[in-house]
N, C-alpha and C positions, 0 to 999 in steps of 0.2 A: 538770611538769604542763602548763604552757603549751605547751611543745614538742610534747608528746604530742597535745594538742588540735589543734594546727596540722597535724600529720601526719594525724590522723583526718579533719579537715575536707578536707584535700587529696585523700585517698583517696576520700572521699564524693563530692566534686565530679567526680572522674574517673569514678566509677561512674555517677553520674547523667547525665553527658554521653554516656556510652556507651550508655545505654538506648535512645534513639531509633534509633541506628545498628543496635543489636541487633534492634530491632523491624523495621527496614527490611530486615534481612538474612534475614527469614523466607522460606524457599524458595517460589517461585511457579512454576506450570507454564509452560514455554516456549510451548506451544500451548494457549492458553486458549479457543480456539473452532475448530470445524471450518469455519466460514464463511471462504471464500476459499482453502481448501486443495484440492489434488488428490491423492487417496490411492487406493491400489489394494488389492485383496484379496490375501491371502497364504495359500496352502493349507498348505505345509509338511508335507504328509502322506506324502511319499515316504521310503522307506528303501532301503538297499542291502545286499546279501549281503556280510557282512564288517564292517559298521559296528557300533557298540556298542548299537544299538537291539534287536538280536536279533529283528528282524521280517522278515528276508529281503528280497526285492524288493518290499516292500509298496507298493502303489499303482502300481508300474510293471507288475506282473504281470497276467496276464489270467485267463480262466476257470479254475476249479479250482485257483487259487493257483499256476499255472505261468507262468513267465516264460521264453519261448524264441521263436525265429522263428515267426511265425504266431499267437502267443498273448501279447498285451500289451494294456494298457488305454490306452496313450498314443499320440497321433497325431504329436506333435512330439518332436524329440530335442534336448535342450539342447546349446548350444555350450559345451563343457566346457574350452576351451583356457585359461581363466584360473583354473580351480579348482586349488587346491594339493593337494587330496585327492580321488581318484576311485577307482572300483571297476570292475573288468573285468566286463562283462555277457556274457550268452550270445550276443550279436549280433555280427556281423562286417560289415565294409564289403566292397564288391565286389572289392577287391584282396586280401582275405583277412585284413586287419588287424583287431584286436579293437576293439570299441566300448566306451567307458567312460561311466559315469554318476556323478552326485554324490548326496550324502545331506544333507538339512538337519539331520540329527541332529548333524552335525559343525559346530562353531562357526565354522570358517574359511569354510565354504560360505555360511552365513547372513551372515557379515560381508561377503563379496563382494557379495551381493545388496544390502545396505544401502549399500555403497560406490557401487554403480551408481545407486541412488536419489539419492544426493547429487550424483554427477557429472552426471546428466541432469536434475536439478531437480524430481524427484517428491517431494512433501512427506513421504510415509511410507506405512504400510500398516495395514490392519485384519487382525489375526491370527485366522484361522479356527480355531474350537474346536468340534469336532463332538461333540455330547452323546452320540450313539450310540457314539462311540469312547472317550470318557473314562469311560464306565461300567465299562470293563475296565482292570485294572492296567497292562497293556502299552500300551494306547492313552493312558492318562493320563500314563504315564512318557514316552512319545514326545512328546506335545504340550507337556508341561511343559518338556522339554529344548529343544525348538525355540523355545518362548516365552522361555526363559532366554537362549538364543543371540540371539534377536531384541532383547530388552530391552537387552542389552549393546551390540549393534551400533547400535541406535537412539540410545542415549546417546552412543556414540563419534562417530557421523556427524550427530548433531543432527536425526534424522528422527522425525516424529510416529508414534505407535504406539498401538493400542487393541485390545481383545479383542472378538471377534465370535462369539457362540454360534450355531451352525447346528443347527437342530432336526430336520433331515432324518433320517428313520428312527426318530424317537422315538415312544413311546407316551405316553398321558396321564400315567402314573405317573412318566415320566422327566423331565418338565418341571421338577419341584422340584430336580433335580440342578443346574440352573443356579445357583440361590441358594447351594447348598452348595459348589459348585465355586468360585464367585466369592469366597466367604468364605475358602476355602483359598488361593486365589491371592493374596488380600490379605495373608494371614498369611505366605505363603512369599516373595512377591516385593515386597510393599509397593508395589503398583501405583500407588496413588493418593497416595503420599507424594512430592511434587516434589523433596524432598531426595535421595531414592533414585532415582526415575525422573522426571527433569525434563522428558522429552519425551513422557510419557504424555499422550494427548489429553484435554482437558477441553472442555466446552461448556456455556454458560449457567451458569457458575460451579461446575460439578460434573464429576467424572471420567466419561468416557463408556463405556458398555457397549452392545453391539448384540445384539439378538435377531433372528435371521434365520429366516424360514420360517413366517409366520402369514398365514392368509387364502387360501391356495391351494386350488383346487378339485380337487386330484389325490388325493383319498381318503386324506389323512393320518390317522394314528391318534391324533391329539390335536386339540383344538378351540381356537377363538378364546377361549372361556371359560377354558381352561387357561392360556393365555398372559396373559390379562387378570389372573388371580389372581397370576401371577408378577410382572407389572409393578407391581401394587399393593404387593406385598411389597418390591420393589426401590426403590420410590419413598418408602419410609418413611425416617425420620431415621437408622435403623440403617445404611442403605446410601447413600442420598442420591446416586444416580448419574443422569447424563443418559442417557436411553434412546433409541437409534436402532432403529427397527423395519424389518426387511427384509420387504417385502410383494410381492404380485404386480404385474405391470406395469399392469394395468388396474384398479387398486385404487380410484381416485377415482370410477369409474362402476360399480364392482362387476360388471364384465362379463368376458367371455372367460375368462381364467385365474384369475378371482377368485371366491371363495365369495360368493354374493349375499346377504350378511347385513349389516344396518346395524350389527351389533355390531362389525364390523371398524372402521368409522369412529369409533365411540365409543372403541374401544381406541386408535386412532391419535391421537385428541385428548389422550390421557393421556401420549403420548410427547413427546419433544423434537424428534426428527427422523424423517422417513419416507424410506426408500430403496426405490424400486420395482426389481424384478428384470427387466431388459430382455433378458438373454441368451436368444437363440433366438426372440425374439418378432417379429423383423422382419429384413429384409435391406436392401440399398441401395435397392431398388425400392419397398418397402412401409413404410419408416420414415416416421412421421407426427409432425412437430414439434408439431402441435396438441395431441397427448397431453400433452407436457411443459408447454405453456402452461396447459392445463386443470388439471394437477396443481399448478402454482405458484399459480394462482388459489384453489384449494381450501385450500391450506396457508396462504396469506395471510389468508383469511377465518376460519381456525380456529386461528391462532396456533401452527402447527407449522412447523418449518424443513424444507426440502426438499433432498434430495441425489439428483440424477439419476445414472444409470449409463450408461457407454459401454463398448463392447467391440470388439476388433479384428476378430473373425471367429469362426467356429465350425466344428469338425470332430471327428467321433467315429466314424470308420470302423473303427478297430481295436477299440474297445470293443465294437462290435456285429458285428465280422467282416463288414463290408459296405463294399466299396470305393466303392459309389455315393454314400456320404455323407462322403467326404473333401471338405473345403472346402464343407460344406453351406451355410454362409454365407461367401462369398468375402471375403477381406481387401481385394482390389483395390489392393494396394500401399500401403494406408493410407488410400485415398480413403473407404472405408466408415467407418473410425474418425473421420476428420476431419469427415465429413458430420454425424455425431452431435454432435461437439464444437461445431462452428460453430452448429448449430441450437439446441443447448441454451444456449450462451452468449448468443445473440441473443434467446432466449426470456426471459432475465433470471435464469437460475440463477447462483448465486454460488459454488457448491461442486460437486465432482465425485468420483464413485467409479468407478474403472476395474476392470473384471473381465477378467482377473485378472493378478497379477504372474507367477505360476509355474504356471498351470493348463495343463499340456500334455495332460491327459486329453481335454478337450473343445476343445482348440485355441484357447483365448482368451489364452494367455500373451503378455505383452509383453516378458519378459526375453529375453536373448540365446539364440536357438535356431539350430540348424544350418540352412544353406540346404538346399533340397530335394535338390539334387544331391550334398550331402555327408552324407546320412543313411545309416544302415546298411541292409542288406537285411532283409526281413521275411518270409521264407519264400515259399511258393507261393500260388496261388489269387488272384492279383491284389492281395494285401495289400502295403502299403509304409508308409513314413513320409512324411508331408507336412512341409513346412518353410517357412522364410522364402523368399520369391520369389528365384530365383537371381540376379537382377540388382540385388538390394538387399543392404546390409550386414546382418550378423546382429543389430546393435543398432538397426535401423531403427525398430522399434516402441517401444523405450525412448526413443529420441530424439524421436519424435513425441509420446509421452506428456509428455515434458518441455516440448515446445512448447505443448501444451495447458495445462500448469501455468503457463507464462510468461504466456499470455493471461489466465488466471483471476487471476493475480497483478497484472495491470494493464498488462502490456507491450502496446504498440500495434503496428500493422502487419500484423495477422492478418486473414484474410477467409475466405470459404467455400471458397476454393481451398486445397488441402493445401499447406503450406509446403514449399519446396524446400530441400534441404540444400546448403550451399556448403562 
């Protein structure tokens, strides 16, 4: 009896001693705050003829769903030399050889993108999720697979990742789909469980979710009130998420691209972070750092965190079959990108959103793209593909984004002059 008691007490002591350690082992998110991070947007909406998505050349193709020389939506052509899985496109180079493309439906392609993020020092990406797409089974299947690929790669390479709902193309009745879809993603992928997804982005003690596209004055078929109701629902204990709102660039003054309604400000005060959409709003001559300073002041006064946006340039000649708008906002070899980064950093911003990682449609992509001289032919009528400046390496903008991240992470030695690569 005495021996049994000793054994019992020994086991009990071991168990009790293990309890603090067990409690300490509860999984915590690696990225507990967006503050101090530099992240990009990730479209992931492309598909290729022959991949498993069964969507053909989705988002590469042009008007009428046709993808051929003279008819495409993309201005840039990816540098596909490092991809292990590619697909022969209908395009050819000047020497008659075939031009190939990738599909983010393939796990290995998304893995490569996240590998680049780690190599160049970019903290991670916000995965775009288009509500108008996930309404349909094929769209939901596509974006679920790309998200699955990205979650796996984010964990492998230690990159931050979050979900960003894009409301473009929605009607009022579609807004409720965000709540339904988020619940499904939670059930399917356990997004907010750090034991499963340790690099999913948290902010202010809660997993982060972004709602993009509220307050624009471009005649959208949903209202600020629709989004306000959604935010109220997602702010309940049932979801308890940190919310980032994607809003127009001139949101703080309710001018220019913004719906002039005080309701937008009241909605933003309910959010945790506000991110203004700067793409296409200025070029190197018209960029005004004072706008950023004004935004920061508004946010400080209202208890909302602020994430400014920078972009490399803008081009959408092929989408509109208009050669005059190639390089509509010139990249200037990265001077335009760095002009924004430097001004925003000096204005006091602590966090950054880069538009976009893989957006070759509108020419904002920072990932590796072919040099202009190495792009395929694009039919007649003056149409072509633009690309990375011929005297720069194809990874120039990835590298530059990594330099921006290093500055925001606290590295010194940066200035308003674009860093030179040694």
